[in-house]
C-alpha positions in Angstrom: 21.7 -8.9 -23.6 18.7 -10.3 -24.4 16.9 -7.8 -21.9 17.6 -6.4 -18.6 15.2 -5.6 -16.1 12.3 -6.4 -17.2 9.8 -6.0 -13.6 7.2 -8.7 -12.8 4.9 -8.1 -10.8 3.8 -10.9 -8.3 0.7 -11.2 -6.3 1.3 -11.8 -2.3 0.1 -15.1 -1.1 -2.6 -14.8 1.8 -0.2 -14.7 4.9 3.2 -13.9 3.2 3.8 -10.4 4.2 7.5 -9.4 3.4 7.4 -11.6 0.4 8.6 -9.5 -3.0 5.9 -8.1 -5.0 8.0 -6.9 -7.8 11.0 -8.9 -9.7 13.5 -7.6 -12.0 14.7 -10.3 -14.6 18.0 -9.8 -17.0 18.3 -12.5 -19.7 22.0 -12.9 -21.0 22.9 -14.2 -24.4 26.5 -16.1 -23.0 27.1 -17.7 -26.1 25.1 -19.7 -28.8 24.2 -22.6 -26.3 23.7 -20.8 -22.8 22.3 -18.3 -21.0 21.5 -16.9 -18.0 19.5 -15.1 -15.8 19.5 -13.1 -12.8 16.5 -12.4 -10.7 16.0 -9.5 -8.5 13.8 -8.5 -5.8 13.1 -4.7 -6.3 10.4 -4.0 -4.4 11.7 -1.4 -1.9 13.6 0.2 -4.7 10.3 0.5 -6.7 8.4 1.8 -3.8 11.5 4.3 -2.9 11.6 5.8 -6.8 7.5 5.9 -6.7 7.6 8.3 -3.8 10.3 10.3 -4.6 8.8 11.1 -8.5 5.5 11.5 -6.3 6.9 14.5 -3.4 9.1 15.8 -6.4 6.1 16.4 -8.7 4.1 17.6 -5.5 6.7 20.1 -4.9 7.4 21.3 -8.5 3.8 22.0 -8.5 4.0 23.9 -5.3 7.3 25.5 -6.5 6.0 26.8 -9.9 2.3 27.7 -8.9 1.3 28.5 -5.5 2.5 31.3 -3.5 0.9 30.6 -0.2 3.3 28.0 0.6 6.6 28.9 2.8 9.0 26.5 1.0 12.7 26.5 2.5 15.9 24.7 1.1 18.1 23.0 3.3 21.5 21.6 3.1 22.1 17.9 3.9 23.0 19.0 8.2 19.5 20.5 8.0 20.2 24.3 7.8 18.4 27.0 6.4 20.2 28.3 2.5 17.0 29.3 0.6 13.8 29.9 0.5 10.6 31.2 -1.2 9.2 34.9 -0.3 5.8 33.4 1.5 8.1 32.4 4.5 9.1 35.8 5.4 5.4 36.6 5.7 4.8 34.1 7.2 7.4 33.6 9.9 8.6 37.2 9.2 12.3 35.9 9.2 15.0 37.4 6.6 18.0 36.4 4.9 19.9 36.8 8.7 19.1 32.9 9.6 20.8 31.8 6.3 23.0 28.8 7.6 21.2 28.0 11.0 19.5 25.1 11.7 15.6 24.4 10.6 14.9 24.1 14.2 14.6 28.3 14.7 11.1 27.8 13.3 10.5 25.5 16.4 9.3 26.5 20.3 12.3 26.5 22.4 12.8 22.7 23.1 10.8 21.2 20.7 12.9 20.4 17.8 16.8 18.5 19.3 19.6 17.9 17.2 19.0 14.4 17.5 15.2 15.0 16.1 16.5 17.1 13.4 18.3 14.4 12.4 15.6 12.0 12.7 13.4 14.1 10.4 16.2 13.7 8.1 17.3 10.5 8.0 13.2 9.6 7.6 12.9 11.6 4.7 16.0 9.7 3.0 14.8 6.4 4.0 10.9 7.1 3.0 11.1 9.7 0.3 9.5 12.3 2.8 8.8 13.1 6.4 6.0 15.2 7.8 5.2 16.5 11.1 2.6 19.3 12.1 2.6 21.6 15.4 3.2 24.5 16.5 5.8 26.9 14.7 7.8 29.8 15.9 7.8 33.3 14.4 10.7 35.7 14.8 8.8 37.8 17.1 7.8 35.0 19.2 4.2 34.7 18.4 3.5 30.6 17.5 1.3 28.8 14.3 0.2 26.0 13.7 2.1 24.6 10.7 2.3 21.2 8.7 5.8 20.8 7.6 7.2 18.2 4.6 10.6 18.0 4.7 11.6 15.8 0.9 14.9 15.2 -0.7 15.1 16.8 -4.3 17.6 15.8 -6.9 20.8 17.6 -6.8 19.8 21.3 -9.1 21.2 24.4 -9.3 18.0 26.0 -10.7 16.0 25.8 -7.6 17.1 29.1 -6.5 16.3 30.9 -9.2 19.1 29.7 -11.6 22.0 31.3 -8.9 24.7 28.7 -9.1 24.1 26.7 -5.7 28.3 25.8 -4.8 28.8 29.8 -4.5 25.6 30.1 -1.9 27.0 26.7 -0.2 23.7 24.9 -0.1 23.2 21.6 -1.5 19.0 21.9 -1.9 18.2 18.4 -0.6 15.0 18.6 1.6 12.5 21.9 1.5 10.1 22.0 4.1 6.8 23.5 3.5 
C-alpha cells in the first residue's frame, strides 16, 4: 500500500450538477513494475460524516452544558427510553411513558406511525430531521416546540452511565 483514501477535492464545472466533488484515491504497489490505482466518489459519505459530527457536537454541548432543553433518547423504533430532567418540567410526562412512541408529545392525529417512521428514516439518511409545531403536555395543554432527531453513535454512557442493554434502549436519535 503506497497510500489509501487520499481525498481529492474537485471544483464542479458550471452546469454539472451531481458531478463528484470529492474523490478518494488509493494507490497499491502490486510488484516492482505494477501499480494499481482505485478512485472512488466519496462526496455523499464525506457530507454525511460531516453532518453527523456537527450533530453529535451540538447534542453533546446541549447534554453537558444546557439544562433548559428537553432531551429524550429514542430506541430504533422511535419509542422513548430515557430523557434529561428538563423534559418532565417542560412536558409534565414522567417515567410511566418509557416505551411509548415519541408521538405522545404531538396533538391527536398530528403524528401518524408512518410520519414517525419517515422522521426516523430522514434522520438516518441526512444525519438529522427537524420540525417545529405544537406539542402536547401531559395535562393536555399545548406549547410550541422545535424538535431535532439525530442519530448518535452507540454509547452506553448516554443515560448517566447506566447499562443501556438493561433498559432495552439503544440510544439513537434524541429529540430536543
